[in-house]
C-alpha positions in Angstrom: -61.1 -66.6 57.3 -59.9 -68.4 54.2 -57.5 -70.5 56.3 -60.4 -71.5 58.5 -62.5 -72.8 55.6 -59.6 -74.7 54.1 -59.1 -76.5 57.5 -62.8 -77.5 57.7 -62.9 -78.8 54.2 -59.8 -80.8 54.7 -61.2 -82.5 57.8 -64.4 -83.4 56.0 -62.5 -85.0 53.1 -60.4 -87.1 55.5 -63.4 -88.5 57.4 -65.3 -89.2 54.2 -62.4 -91.1 52.8 -61.8 -93.1 56.0 -65.4 -94.3 56.1 -66.2 -94.7 52.5 -66.4 -98.6 52.6 -68.3 -98.8 55.9 -71.9 -98.9 56.6 -72.8 -95.6 58.4 -75.6 -95.6 60.9 -77.2 -92.8 62.8 -75.2 -93.3 66.0 -71.9 -93.4 64.3 -72.8 -90.3 62.2 -73.7 -88.3 65.3 -70.5 -89.4 67.0 -68.5 -88.2 63.9 -70.3 -84.9 63.9 -69.5 -84.3 67.6 -65.8 -85.2 67.0 -65.8 -82.8 64.1 -67.3 -80.0 66.2 -64.7 -80.5 68.9 -61.9 -80.5 66.3 -63.3 -77.3 64.8 -63.4 -75.7 68.2 -59.8 -76.5 68.8 -58.8 -75.3 65.3 -60.8 -72.1 65.7 -59.1 -71.4 69.0 -55.7 -71.8 67.3 -56.7 -69.5 64.4 -58.1 -66.9 66.8 -54.9 -67.0 68.8 -53.1 -65.7 65.7 -54.9 -62.4 66.0 -54.4 -62.1 69.7 -51.6 -60.2 71.6 -51.2 -59.3 75.2 -52.7 -56.0 74.2 -56.1 -56.3 72.5 -55.5 -56.2 68.7 -57.5 -53.0 68.2 -55.7 -51.3 71.0 -52.4 -52.6 69.7 -53.1 -51.2 66.2 -54.0 -47.8 67.7 -50.8 -47.8 69.8 -48.7 -48.8 66.8 -50.2 -46.1 64.7 -49.5 -43.5 67.4 -45.9 -44.6 67.7 -45.4 -44.6 63.9 -46.9 -41.1 63.8 -44.6 -40.0 66.6 -41.6 -41.4 64.7 -42.6 -39.7 61.5 -43.4 -36.4 63.3 -40.1 -36.7 65.1 -38.2 -37.1 61.9 -40.0 -34.2 60.3 -39.7 -32.2 63.4 -35.9 -32.8 63.3 -35.5 -31.6 59.8 -37.9 -28.7 60.2 -36.1 -27.7 63.4 -32.8 -28.0 61.6 -34.0 -25.8 58.8 -35.5 -23.3 61.2 -32.3 -23.3 63.2 -30.2 -22.8 60.1 -32.3 -19.9 59.1 -32.1 -18.5 62.6 -28.3 -18.9 62.7 -27.6 -17.7 59.2 -30.4 -15.1 59.0 -27.9 -12.3 59.7 -25.5 -13.6 57.0 -28.3 -13.9 54.5 -29.4 -10.4 55.3 -25.9 -9.2 54.9 -25.5 -11.0 51.6 -28.7 -9.6 50.2 -27.9 -6.2 51.5 -24.4 -6.3 49.9 -25.9 -7.4 46.6 -28.4 -4.5 46.7 -25.7 -2.0 47.6 -23.5 -3.3 44.8 -26.2 -2.9 42.3 -27.1 0.6 43.5 -23.4 1.5 43.4 -23.0 0.2 39.9 -26.1 2.0 38.7 -24.9 5.2 40.4 -21.3 4.7 39.0 -22.7 4.1 35.5 -24.9 7.2 35.7 -22.0 9.3 37.0 -19.6 8.0 34.4 -22.1 8.7 31.6 -22.7 12.2 33.0 -19.0 12.9 33.4 -18.1 11.6 30.0 -20.8 13.8 28.5 -19.5 16.8 30.4 -15.9 16.1 29.5 -16.9 15.8 25.8 -18.6 19.1 26.0 -15.7 20.6 27.8 -13.2 19.3 25.3 -15.3 20.6 22.4 -15.3 24.0 24.1 -11.5 23.9 24.5 -10.9 22.9 20.9 -13.2 25.7 19.7 -11.5 28.2 22.0 -8.0 27.1 20.7 -9.2 27.3 17.1 -10.4 30.8 17.7 -7.1 31.9 19.2 -5.3 30.2 16.4 -7.3 32.1 13.8 -6.8 35.4 15.7 -3.0 34.8 15.5 -3.1 34.1 11.8 -5.2 37.3 11.3 -2.6 39.2 13.3 0.2 37.9 11.1 -1.7 38.9 8.0 -2.2 42.4 9.4 1.5 42.6 10.1 2.2 41.7 6.5 -0.2 44.4 5.2 1.3 47.0 7.5 4.9 46.2 6.4 4.7 48.8 3.6 8.5 49.4 3.9 9.1 45.8 2.9 11.3 45.3 6.0 13.1 41.9 5.6 13.3 41.4 9.4 9.5 41.8 9.6 8.9 39.1 7.0 11.3 36.8 8.9 9.4 37.3 12.1 6.1 36.6 10.4 7.5 33.5 8.7 8.9 32.1 11.9 5.7 32.8 13.9 3.6 31.1 11.2 5.8 27.9 11.4 5.5 28.0 15.2 1.7 28.2 15.0 1.4 25.4 12.5 3.3 23.0 14.8 0.0 22.6 16.5 -1.3 20.2 13.9 -4.8 20.0 15.5 -5.8 23.4 14.1 -5.9 24.6 10.5 -7.2 27.4 8.4 -6.1 26.6 4.9 -7.5 29.7 3.2 -5.8 32.1 5.5 -2.5 30.1 5.7 -2.3 30.0 1.9 -2.8 33.8 1.7 -0.1 34.4 4.3 2.3 32.1 2.4 1.6 33.9 -0.8 2.2 37.4 0.8 5.4 36.1 2.4 6.6 34.8 -1.0 5.9 38.2 -2.5 7.6 39.9 0.4 10.7 37.7 0.0 10.7 38.5 -3.7 10.7 42.2 -3.0 13.6 41.8 -0.5 15.5 39.5 -2.9 15.4 36.5 -0.7 14.7 33.7 -3.2 16.1 31.0 -0.8 13.4 31.8 1.8 10.7 31.6 -0.9 11.9 28.1 -1.7 11.9 27.2 1.9 8.3 28.4 2.5 7.1 26.6 -0.6 8.7 23.4 0.4 7.3 23.7 3.9 3.7 24.1 2.7 3.2 22.8 -0.8 2.7 19.2 0.3 -0.3 20.0 2.5 -1.7 23.2 0.9 -2.7 24.1 -2.6 -0.4 27.1 -2.9 -1.4 29.8 -5.4 0.1 30.3 -8.8 1.3 33.7 -7.7 3.4 32.1 -4.9 5.0 29.9 -7.5 5.4 32.7 -10.0 7.1 34.9 -7.4 9.5 32.1 -6.7 10.2 31.8 -10.5 10.8 35.5 -10.8 13.1 35.6 -7.8 15.2 32.8 -9.2 15.3 34.3 -12.6 16.7 37.4 -11.0 19.5 35.4 -9.4 20.1 33.6 -12.6 20.5 36.9 -14.4 22.9 38.2 -11.7 25.1 35.2 -11.1 24.5 32.9 -14.1 24.6 29.8 -11.9 22.8 27.0 -13.6 21.0 25.9 -10.4 19.2 29.2 -10.3 18.0 28.6 -13.8 16.8 25.1 -12.9 14.9 26.4 -9.9 13.3 29.2 -12.0 12.1 26.8 -14.7 10.9 24.4 -12.0 8.6 27.0 -10.5 7.5 28.2 -13.9 6.4 24.7 -14.8 4.6 24.1 -11.5 2.7 27.4 -12.0 1.7 26.5 -15.5 0.5 23.1 -14.4 -1.9 24.9 -12.0 -2.8 27.5 -14.7 -1.7 26.6 -18.2 -2.5 30.1 -19.6 -0.8 32.1 -16.8 1.3 34.9 -18.3 3.7 35.6 -15.4 5.7 32.3 -15.6 5.4 32.4 -19.4 7.2 35.7 -19.6 9.9 34.4 -17.2 10.5 31.4 -19.5 10.9 33.8 -22.5 13.4 35.9 -20.5 15.4 32.9 -19.5 15.5 31.8 -23.2 16.8 35.3 -24.1 19.4 35.2 -21.3 20.7 31.9 -22.7 20.6 33.1 -26.3 22.7 36.1 -25.5 25.1 34.5 -23.0 25.6 30.9 -24.1 28.9 30.5 -25.9 27.9 27.3 -27.6 25.8 27.7 -30.8 23.8 24.6 -30.1 22.7 26.1 -26.7 21.8 29.3 -28.5 19.8 27.4 -31.1 17.9 25.5 -28.4 17.1 28.7 -26.6 15.8 30.2 -29.8 13.6 27.2 -30.7 12.2 27.0 -27.1 11.2 30.7 -27.2 9.6 30.4 -30.7 7.6 27.3 -29.7 6.3 29.0 -26.6 5.3 32.2 -28.5 3.4 30.1 -31.1 1.6 28.3 -28.3 0.5 31.6 -26.7 -0.6 33.0 -30.1 -2.5 29.9 -31.2 -4.3 29.4 -27.9 -8.0 30.2 -27.4 -7.2 32.4 -24.3 -6.5 36.0 -25.1 -5.9 36.5 -21.5 -2.7 34.4 -21.8 -1.3 36.9 -24.4 -2.4 39.8 -22.4 -0.7 38.7 -19.2 2.5 37.7 -21.0 2.8 41.1 -22.8 1.9 43.0 -19.6 4.7 41.3 -17.6 7.3 41.8 -20.4 6.3 45.5 -20.5 6.8 45.7 -16.8 10.3 44.1 -17.1 11.3 46.7 -19.7 11.6 49.2 -16.9 13.6 46.7 -14.9 16.9 44.9 -15.3 15.4 42.6 -17.8 14.9 45.3 -20.4 17.7 44.1 -22.8 16.3 40.6 -22.8 12.8 41.9 -23.6 14.2 44.0 -26.4 16.1 41.0 -27.8 12.9 39.0 -27.8 11.2 41.6 -30.0 14.2 41.7 -32.3 14.3 37.9 -32.8 10.6 37.5 -33.2 9.1 40.7 -34.5 6.2 39.2 -36.3 5.3 36.8 -33.6 5.5 39.4 -30.9 3.4 41.7 -33.0 0.7 39.1 -33.2 0.9 38.6 -29.5 0.5 42.4 -29.0 -2.5 42.3 -31.2 -4.2 39.7 -29.1 -3.3 41.8 -26.1 -5.0 44.9 -27.6 -8.1 42.8 -28.5 -8.4 41.5 -24.9 -8.0 45.1 -23.6 -10.8 46.3 -25.9 -13.2 43.5 -24.8 -12.4 44.2 -21.2 -13.2 47.9 -21.4 -16.1 47.5 -23.9 
């Protein structure tokens, strides 16, 4: 429509310019108007032809829209069909995949549950086994203790059997009963003392002292046993072992009379036997220092235990050494005996 107006205006301007300097009368004006109308009709016809096709424009537009829709629908239909086809073809695979994933998750959950349950049951079972083994272990220890108690004849072979059985039991390191083991070791040491087997006492102490807090009586029995051997054979290594166990016992119990009496006996052995006067003097001084220590201590029990052990040894092979002690230190031993009597009086008061 805009093109049409521009064409009309253009024609008017051209005609006006052409006749600007001429006199215009009515006839010529009409003629010009007619010419203009003819030209406008031709121009209009050309403009209208622009919007004309072999198919009427409106029908052509409807047809074009229909074809466009068909093309669009065709494209969409292709992709939709392709997707539907893919789903149809791969549906079984997708189902299988989903089903497999579900099965895997169910299996994992089941496995985790079973593992957790089995681990719990195994832990309970293992705890039961350990408890059962510990019970058997303790029963065997108690049986060994009864065998020691029943060995009233002090049969050396019986002590050997008990000792070997104890070592065998303790190879099972998972089980332990310190209190009962220490008692068995103590009784074995006493048994070996009565059978004169100081070597086995040393062995049993070495086997157990690193792990167990052995009693002072175990160490004292070892000291007494080695003192016996020192008195019999005079070998210096027996003396060293005897003094070693005396010191270890006194470390555990500084006022223990049994190892104290053994040290005094050893001093008297050396004082009587040593050929060298210096050795004799050293033995004398050691004995005197120990006696003063006992008599000046706050524990009357120490004096009581020392005198009691010395009195016991008078009826034994150590009698001459005990007598020699009283001869060398009459006043000091009298003072110790006084402390012994005072302790006795307090104990029976």
